[in-house]
C-alpha positions in Angstrom: 12.2 -13.3 -7.9 9.7 -12.8 -5.6 8.4 -9.2 -6.0 5.5 -8.1 -3.1 3.6 -5.1 -3.3 1.4 -3.8 -0.7 -1.5 -2.6 -2.0 -3.2 1.0 -0.5 -0.9 3.6 -0.7 1.4 2.0 -2.9 -0.9 0.6 -5.7 -4.5 2.1 -4.7 -4.7 5.4 -3.4 -6.7 5.1 -0.7 -5.7 7.7 1.3 -6.8 10.1 -1.4 -10.2 8.4 -1.4 -10.3 8.4 2.6 -9.1 12.3 2.3 -12.1 12.7 0.2 -15.0 11.0 1.7 -13.7 12.8 5.4 -14.2 16.4 3.5 -17.6 15.7 2.0 -18.8 14.6 4.7 -17.8 17.4 6.9 -15.1 15.5 9.2 -12.1 17.4 7.7 -12.0 20.8 6.3 -9.2 23.5 5.0 -6.3 21.0 5.2 -4.8 19.8 2.4 -4.1 16.7 1.8 -0.2 16.6 2.8 -1.0 18.3 5.9 -3.4 16.2 7.0 -2.0 13.0 6.1 1.5 14.2 8.2 -0.6 15.1 11.3 -4.5 15.7 10.6 -5.4 12.0 11.0 -4.1 11.5 14.3 -7.2 13.3 15.7 -9.3 10.5 14.8 -9.2 7.4 17.2 -8.5 3.7 16.2 -12.0 2.1 16.3 -12.8 5.1 13.3 -9.9 3.9 11.4 -10.6 0.4 11.4 -14.6 1.8 10.3 -13.0 3.2 7.4 -11.2 0.4 6.8 -14.2 -1.5 6.7 -16.4 1.0 4.0 -16.4 -0.8 0.8 -16.3 2.5 -1.3 -13.2 3.4 -0.2 -11.6 0.8 -2.0 -12.9 1.1 -5.8 -13.1 4.8 -6.7 -9.6 5.5 -8.1 -7.7 4.2 -10.8 -4.6 2.7 -9.7 -1.4 5.1 -9.3 -0.2 6.4 -13.1 2.8 4.2 -13.7 1.5 1.1 -11.6 -0.2 -1.2 -14.2 2.6 -0.6 -16.5 5.7 -1.2 -14.0 3.9 -4.2 -13.0 3.3 -5.6 -16.8 7.0 -4.9 -16.8 8.2 -7.0 -13.9 5.9 -10.0 -15.0 7.4 -9.8 -18.5 10.8 -10.2 -17.1 9.2 -13.5 -15.4 9.3 -12.3 -11.9 6.4 -13.5 -9.6 4.5 -10.7 -8.2 2.8 -11.1 -5.1 -0.2 -8.5 -3.4 -0.1 -8.5 0.6 -3.0 -6.8 2.2 -4.0 -5.5 5.6 -7.6 -5.7 4.0 -9.5 -8.0 6.4 -13.3 -7.9 5.9 -15.2 -10.0 3.6 -16.5 -7.4 1.8 -13.3 -5.6 1.4 -11.9 -8.8 -0.3 -14.4 -9.4 -2.5 -13.9 -5.8 -4.3 -10.4 -6.4 -3.9 -10.7 -9.1 -6.2 -12.8 -7.4 -8.1 -10.7 -4.2 -8.6 -7.6 -6.3 -9.6 -9.7 -8.0 -12.3 -11.3 -4.9 -13.9 -8.2 -3.0 -14.0 -6.1 -6.2 -15.5 -3.4 -6.3 -12.8 -0.7 -9.0 -14.3 -0.8 -11.9 -11.8 -4.0 -11.2 -10.0 -4.9 -14.5 -8.2 -1.6 -13.8 -6.6 -3.6 -11.5 -3.9 -3.0 -12.6 -0.2 -5.0 -11.6 2.7 -2.5 -11.0 5.8 -3.3 -9.3 9.2 0.7 -10.7 9.8 2.5 -9.4 6.8 6.0 -10.4 8.5 4.8 -13.9 8.6 3.5 -14.0 5.1 6.4 -12.4 4.0 8.8 -15.3 5.3 6.2 -18.3 4.4 6.3 -16.8 0.4 10.1 -16.1 0.6 9.8 -12.6 -0.7 13.0 -10.8 -2.0 11.3 -7.5 -2.6 8.3 -5.9 -0.5 7.5 -2.2 -1.7 5.1 -0.9 1.8 4.2 2.5 2.7 2.9 1.9 6.3 5.5 2.8 8.8 4.6 0.1 11.6 5.0 -2.4 8.9 8.3 -1.1 7.3 9.7 -1.4 10.8 8.3 -4.6 11.0 9.8 -6.0 8.4 13.1 -4.1 8.1 16.2 -6.6 7.4 13.9 -9.3 6.3 14.1 -8.7 2.7 14.8 -5.8 0.1 12.2 -3.0 1.7 11.4 -0.5 -0.5 9.4 2.3 1.3 7.2 3.9 -0.8 7.2 7.9 -0.2 4.2 9.3 0.8 3.1 12.0 3.5 2.2 9.6 6.4 5.6 8.1 6.8 7.6 11.1 6.2 8.4 11.8 9.8 9.7 8.4 9.8 12.0 8.3 7.2 15.1 8.8 9.0 14.7 5.9 11.1 13.7 3.7 8.6 16.5 4.6 6.2 18.7 3.7 9.1 17.3 0.1 9.2 18.2 0.0 5.5 14.4 0.7 4.0 15.1 2.4 0.9 12.5 4.9 -0.2 11.4 5.4 -4.0 9.2 8.2 -4.9 7.3 6.5 -8.0 6.3 2.6 -8.5 8.9 2.1 -11.1 11.6 3.2 -8.8 11.0 -0.8 -8.1 12.7 -1.6 -11.3 16.1 -0.3 -9.9 16.1 -3.4 -7.7 15.4 -6.2 -10.0 
Protein backbone atom coordinates (compact mmCIF):
# COMPACT_ATOMS: atom_id res chain seq x y z
CA UNK A 1 0.00 0.00 0.00
CA UNK A 2 1.01 3.61 -0.57
CA UNK A 3 0.43 5.50 2.67
CA UNK A 4 0.79 9.28 2.42
CA UNK A 5 1.16 11.83 5.18
CA UNK A 6 0.92 15.58 5.27
CA UNK A 7 3.75 16.99 7.39
CA UNK A 8 2.57 20.11 9.22
CA UNK A 9 -0.12 19.36 11.76
CA UNK A 10 0.19 15.60 11.20
CA UNK A 11 3.85 14.72 11.76
CA UNK A 12 5.39 18.03 12.78
CA UNK A 13 3.83 20.49 15.28
CA UNK A 14 4.10 23.55 13.01
CA UNK A 15 1.04 25.06 14.63
CA UNK A 16 2.77 24.93 18.03
CA UNK A 17 5.76 26.65 16.49
CA UNK A 18 3.58 29.38 14.96
CA UNK A 19 1.63 29.89 18.19
CA UNK A 20 4.85 30.29 20.19
CA UNK A 21 6.30 32.64 17.56
CA UNK A 22 3.19 34.84 17.56
CA UNK A 23 3.01 34.90 21.36
CA UNK A 24 6.71 35.76 21.79
CA UNK A 25 6.46 38.54 19.20
CA UNK A 26 3.40 40.05 20.92
CA UNK A 27 1.02 39.35 18.04
CA UNK A 28 -1.28 37.35 20.32
CA UNK A 29 -1.73 37.20 24.03
CA UNK A 30 -3.88 35.53 26.59
CA UNK A 31 -5.69 33.03 24.43
CA UNK A 32 -5.08 29.32 24.64
CA UNK A 33 -3.55 27.27 21.86
CA UNK A 34 -6.93 25.61 21.26
CA UNK A 35 -8.88 28.90 21.16
CA UNK A 36 -6.34 30.49 18.85
CA UNK A 37 -6.50 27.65 16.35
CA UNK A 38 -10.31 27.40 16.47
CA UNK A 39 -10.92 31.12 15.86
CA UNK A 40 -8.00 33.44 16.66
CA UNK A 41 -6.01 32.59 13.53
CA UNK A 42 -8.73 34.23 11.41
CA UNK A 43 -7.63 37.74 12.49
CA UNK A 44 -4.49 37.45 10.34
CA UNK A 45 -4.83 37.97 6.59
CA UNK A 46 -3.66 35.58 3.91
CA UNK A 47 -0.51 37.55 3.13
CA UNK A 48 0.60 37.25 6.77
CA UNK A 49 0.08 33.48 6.65
CA UNK A 50 2.22 33.34 3.50
CA UNK A 51 4.90 35.29 5.35
CA UNK A 52 4.75 32.84 8.29
CA UNK A 53 4.92 29.89 5.88
CA UNK A 54 8.23 31.24 4.57
CA UNK A 55 9.97 31.42 7.97
CA UNK A 56 12.52 28.60 8.16
CA UNK A 57 12.68 28.70 11.95
CA UNK A 58 9.06 27.54 12.20
CA UNK A 59 9.95 24.22 10.54
CA UNK A 60 12.80 23.10 12.73
CA UNK A 61 12.29 24.02 16.37
CA UNK A 62 10.15 21.10 17.58
CA UNK A 63 10.54 17.33 17.55
CA UNK A 64 7.95 15.30 15.64
CA UNK A 65 4.68 14.67 17.46
CA UNK A 66 4.82 11.87 20.02
CA UNK A 67 4.58 8.43 18.45
CA UNK A 68 5.19 9.60 14.89
CA UNK A 69 8.53 7.92 14.31
CA UNK A 70 7.45 4.65 15.96
CA UNK A 71 4.26 4.53 13.87
CA UNK A 72 6.10 5.32 10.64
CA UNK A 73 8.71 2.66 11.40
CA UNK A 74 5.93 0.13 12.05
CA UNK A 75 4.37 0.97 8.67
CA UNK A 76 7.73 0.71 6.94
CA UNK A 77 8.49 -2.62 8.63
CA UNK A 78 5.18 -3.92 7.26
CA UNK A 79 6.63 -3.21 3.78
CA UNK A 80 4.25 -0.36 2.90
CA UNK A 81 5.46 2.66 0.95
CA UNK A 82 5.49 5.86 2.98
CA UNK A 83 5.04 9.09 1.07
CA UNK A 84 5.28 12.57 2.56
CA UNK A 85 3.26 15.17 0.68
CA UNK A 86 3.52 18.78 1.79
CA UNK A 87 2.60 22.30 0.69
CA UNK A 88 6.00 23.56 1.86
CA UNK A 89 7.17 25.39 -1.21
CA UNK A 90 9.97 27.91 -0.67
CA UNK A 91 13.48 26.64 -1.50
CA UNK A 92 14.73 27.46 2.02
CA UNK A 93 11.91 25.51 3.65
CA UNK A 94 12.49 22.57 1.29
CA UNK A 95 16.12 22.36 2.46
CA UNK A 96 15.11 22.63 6.13
CA UNK A 97 12.55 19.85 5.61
CA UNK A 98 15.05 17.51 3.99
CA UNK A 99 17.59 18.06 6.79
CA UNK A 100 14.90 17.64 9.45
CA UNK A 101 13.78 14.29 8.00
CA UNK A 102 17.35 13.01 7.88
CA UNK A 103 18.25 14.25 11.36
CA UNK A 104 15.18 12.62 12.93
CA UNK A 105 15.61 9.41 10.89
CA UNK A 106 12.19 9.40 9.28
CA UNK A 107 11.77 6.07 7.48
CA UNK A 108 11.79 6.33 3.70
CA UNK A 109 12.78 10.00 4.10
CA UNK A 110 13.64 10.38 0.44
CA UNK A 111 9.92 10.03 -0.44
CA UNK A 112 9.09 13.70 0.21
CA UNK A 113 6.94 15.43 -2.39
CA UNK A 114 6.58 19.21 -2.35
CA UNK A 115 3.31 20.06 -4.02
CA UNK A 116 0.76 22.85 -3.94
CA UNK A 117 -1.73 20.49 -5.63
CA UNK A 118 -2.19 17.49 -3.36
CA UNK A 119 -5.08 16.12 -5.41
CA UNK A 120 -2.91 15.66 -8.51
CA UNK A 121 -0.01 14.35 -6.46
CA UNK A 122 -2.21 11.74 -4.75
CA UNK A 123 -3.48 10.60 -8.12
CA UNK A 124 -0.01 10.37 -9.70
CA UNK A 125 1.38 8.44 -6.73
CA UNK A 126 -1.63 6.10 -6.55
CA UNK A 127 -2.08 6.74 -2.84
CA UNK A 128 -4.24 4.26 -0.91
CA UNK A 129 -4.42 6.17 2.40
CA UNK A 130 -3.78 9.87 3.04
CA UNK A 131 -3.49 11.44 6.49
CA UNK A 132 -4.24 15.17 6.40
CA UNK A 133 -5.29 17.88 8.85
CA UNK A 134 -6.12 20.95 6.75
CA UNK A 135 -9.80 21.49 5.96
CA UNK A 136 -9.28 22.74 2.38
CA UNK A 137 -7.12 19.72 1.56
CA UNK A 138 -9.48 17.27 3.26
CA UNK A 139 -12.37 18.67 1.26
CA UNK A 140 -10.39 18.53 -1.98
CA UNK A 141 -9.15 14.94 -1.62
CA UNK A 142 -12.20 13.32 0.04
CA UNK A 143 -13.20 10.26 -1.96
CA UNK A 144 -9.91 9.88 -3.85
CA UNK A 145 -8.60 7.25 -1.45
CA UNK A 146 -9.09 6.40 2.21
CA UNK A 147 -8.72 9.82 3.85
CA UNK A 148 -7.87 10.00 7.52
CA UNK A 149 -8.26 13.41 9.10
CA UNK A 150 -5.93 14.22 11.95
CA UNK A 151 -8.22 15.70 14.60
CA UNK A 152 -6.89 19.18 15.40
CA UNK A 153 -8.43 22.42 16.71
CA UNK A 154 -8.16 24.10 13.28
CA UNK A 155 -10.47 21.50 11.67
CA UNK A 156 -12.83 21.22 14.64
CA UNK A 157 -15.73 23.15 13.12
CA UNK A 158 -15.62 21.14 9.87
CA UNK A 159 -15.58 17.60 11.23
CA UNK A 160 -19.26 16.81 10.69
CA UNK A 161 -19.04 18.01 7.11
CA UNK A 162 -15.86 16.02 6.46
CA UNK A 163 -17.23 12.85 8.06
CA UNK A 164 -20.24 13.21 5.76
CA UNK A 165 -17.77 13.14 2.85
CA UNK A 166 -16.20 9.91 4.11
CA UNK A 167 -13.24 11.33 6.02
CA UNK A 168 -12.46 9.36 9.19
CA UNK A 169 -10.84 11.35 11.99
CA UNK A 170 -8.07 9.91 14.13
CA UNK A 171 -6.77 11.43 17.36
CA UNK A 172 -3.24 10.04 17.20
CA UNK A 173 -0.96 9.08 14.35
CA UNK A 174 -1.03 5.45 15.47
CA UNK A 175 -4.70 5.38 14.43
CA UNK A 176 -3.53 4.86 10.85
CA UNK A 177 -2.42 1.34 11.79
CA UNK A 178 -6.08 0.31 12.10
CA UNK A 179 -6.51 0.87 8.34
CA UNK A 180 -3.56 -1.13 7.00
